[in-house]
matplotlib code that plots the C-alpha trace (Angstrom):
import matplotlib.pyplot as plt

x = [111.9, 108.3, 107.1, 103.5, 102.1, 103.3, 101.9, 98.7, 98.3, 98.7, 96.3, 93.8, 94.1, 93.5, 90.5, 89.1, 89.4, 87.7, 84.8, 84.3, 84.3, 87.1, 89.1, 88.1, 91.5, 90.5, 88.8, 91.7, 94.2, 92.3, 92.0, 95.8, 96.6, 94.1, 95.7, 99.1, 97.7, 96.2, 99.7, 101.1, 98.5, 99.3, 102.9, 102.1, 99.9, 102.6, 105.2, 102.6, 102.1, 105.8, 106.5, 103.7, 103.3, 99.5, 98.0, 95.0, 97.2, 97.9, 94.3, 93.6, 96.3, 94.2, 91.1, 93.1, 94.6, 91.3, 90.2, 93.4, 93.1, 89.5, 90.3, 93.5, 91.2, 89.5, 92.7, 94.6, 92.0, 94.0, 97.3, 99.0, 102.3, 103.1, 101.4, 99.4, 102.3, 104.6, 101.8, 101.4, 105.2, 105.5, 102.8, 104.4, 107.9, 106.5, 104.7, 107.8, 110.2, 107.7, 107.8, 111.5, 111.6, 109.1, 111.4, 114.4, 112.5, 111.6, 115.3, 116.1, 117.7, 115.9, 118.0, 117.8, 114.1, 113.6, 115.5, 113.5, 110.2, 111.3, 111.9, 108.6, 106.8, 108.6, 107.6, 104.0, 104.1, 105.6, 102.6, 100.2, 102.3, 101.7, 98.1, 97.4, 99.5, 102.2, 105.3, 108.9, 109.6, 106.7, 107.4, 111.1, 110.4, 108.5, 110.5, 109.5, 110.6, 111.6, 108.3, 106.7, 109.3, 108.0, 110.1, 113.0, 112.5, 115.1, 113.5, 116.3, 115.6, 112.7, 111.2, 111.3, 109.6, 106.7, 106.4, 106.1, 103.5, 101.6, 101.7, 100.1, 97.2, 96.4, 94.7, 93.7, 91.7, 89.4, 86.0]
y = [121.3, 120.3, 117.2, 118.6, 115.5, 112.9, 114.9, 115.6, 111.9, 110.9, 113.5, 112.5, 108.9, 109.7, 111.9, 109.2, 106.7, 109.1, 109.7, 106.0, 105.7, 103.2, 105.2, 108.2, 109.7, 111.8, 108.8, 106.7, 108.9, 108.7, 105.0, 104.6, 106.3, 104.1, 101.0, 102.3, 102.3, 98.9, 97.6, 99.3, 97.7, 94.4, 94.9, 96.1, 93.1, 90.8, 92.3, 92.4, 88.7, 88.0, 90.2, 88.8, 85.3, 85.9, 84.4, 86.7, 89.3, 86.9, 86.2, 90.0, 90.2, 87.9, 90.2, 93.3, 91.7, 90.7, 94.3, 95.6, 93.2, 94.2, 97.9, 97.6, 96.0, 99.2, 100.9, 98.3, 96.8, 95.4, 93.5, 91.0, 90.9, 91.5, 95.0, 94.1, 93.0, 95.8, 98.3, 97.0, 97.2, 100.7, 101.9, 100.1, 101.5, 105.1, 105.0, 103.7, 106.2, 109.0, 107.9, 107.8, 111.3, 112.6, 111.2, 112.9, 116.2, 115.8, 115.4, 118.6, 116.7, 118.7, 117.9, 114.2, 114.4, 116.4, 113.7, 111.0, 112.8, 113.1, 109.3, 108.7, 110.9, 109.3, 105.8, 107.1, 108.5, 105.2, 103.4, 105.5, 104.8, 101.1, 101.5, 103.6, 101.5, 103.9, 102.3, 103.4, 104.3, 106.7, 108.4, 108.6, 110.9, 113.5, 116.6, 119.9, 123.5, 125.3, 126.7, 123.3, 121.4, 120.1, 121.4, 119.1, 116.8, 116.2, 116.0, 113.8, 110.6, 108.4, 108.7, 112.5, 112.4, 110.1, 112.1, 115.3, 113.9, 112.1, 115.3, 117.3, 114.8, 113.9, 116.5, 115.2, 118.4, 117.9, 116.6]
z = [73.2, 73.7, 71.8, 71.7, 69.6, 72.2, 75.1, 73.3, 72.3, 75.9, 77.3, 74.6, 75.6, 79.3, 78.4, 76.2, 79.0, 81.4, 79.1, 78.6, 82.3, 82.1, 84.7, 86.9, 87.5, 90.5, 92.2, 91.0, 92.7, 96.0, 95.5, 94.8, 98.1, 99.9, 98.3, 99.5, 103.0, 102.6, 101.6, 104.7, 107.0, 105.6, 106.4, 110.0, 110.5, 109.4, 111.7, 114.6, 114.1, 114.1, 117.1, 119.3, 117.9, 117.8, 114.5, 114.7, 112.9, 110.1, 109.7, 109.3, 106.6, 104.4, 104.8, 104.0, 101.1, 99.6, 99.9, 98.3, 95.3, 94.8, 94.8, 92.7, 90.0, 89.7, 88.6, 86.8, 84.5, 81.6, 82.2, 80.0, 81.8, 85.3, 85.5, 88.5, 90.6, 89.4, 90.2, 93.7, 94.4, 92.8, 95.2, 98.2, 97.3, 96.8, 100.2, 102.1, 100.4, 101.2, 104.9, 105.0, 103.5, 106.0, 108.9, 107.2, 106.9, 110.7, 111.5, 109.5, 106.6, 104.1, 100.9, 101.7, 102.2, 98.9, 97.1, 98.7, 97.9, 94.3, 94.1, 95.8, 93.3, 90.4, 91.5, 91.8, 88.3, 87.1, 88.8, 86.7, 83.6, 84.2, 85.1, 81.9, 79.6, 78.7, 77.4, 77.9, 74.3, 73.7, 77.2, 76.5, 73.6, 75.7, 76.5, 78.2, 77.9, 81.0, 82.1, 82.0, 84.1, 87.4, 90.2, 91.1, 88.0, 85.4, 82.0, 80.6, 82.7, 82.0, 85.6, 85.4, 82.0, 83.3, 86.4, 84.5, 82.1, 84.9, 87.1, 84.2, 84.0, 87.5, 89.7, 93.1, 93.7, 90.9, 92.1]

ax = plt.figure().add_subplot(projection="3d")
ax.plot(x, y, z, "-o")
ax.set_aspect("equal")
plt.show()
């Protein structure tokens, strides 16, 4: 059963934010992927410093971190709890799980890869739920009928519901 009112309220909230230029979602999507990569660069610099003993890598971590912080502020504008840190870790986990899924796919482990991709996408959707201020209770009431279900998502779990709603809102191909 579709809870049209809840979905409509969420879509209206996002559109209102876009019109007020509080958040440009198409740019935000691109920016979120860039932030994922900055987090990954920070990790690689850390490990390079550890492996080589050269402190120049640690010095670069600080520069990359400053850039990541500045860019994340463009997406997560209002935070009262730990949304900032939660968002960063959701992006980092999504990126790493996606990479593990890609490696599984390369090995021919398709089912494992698909499961990992679902988890990665769910975490990415959760990031947007945090960034847009969705709360668990309102998202938990959203349900879909069969034609609206995203492929591979279970509408009964919270992550699946969030991913379904976010997937309907975000469109990386919109210019």
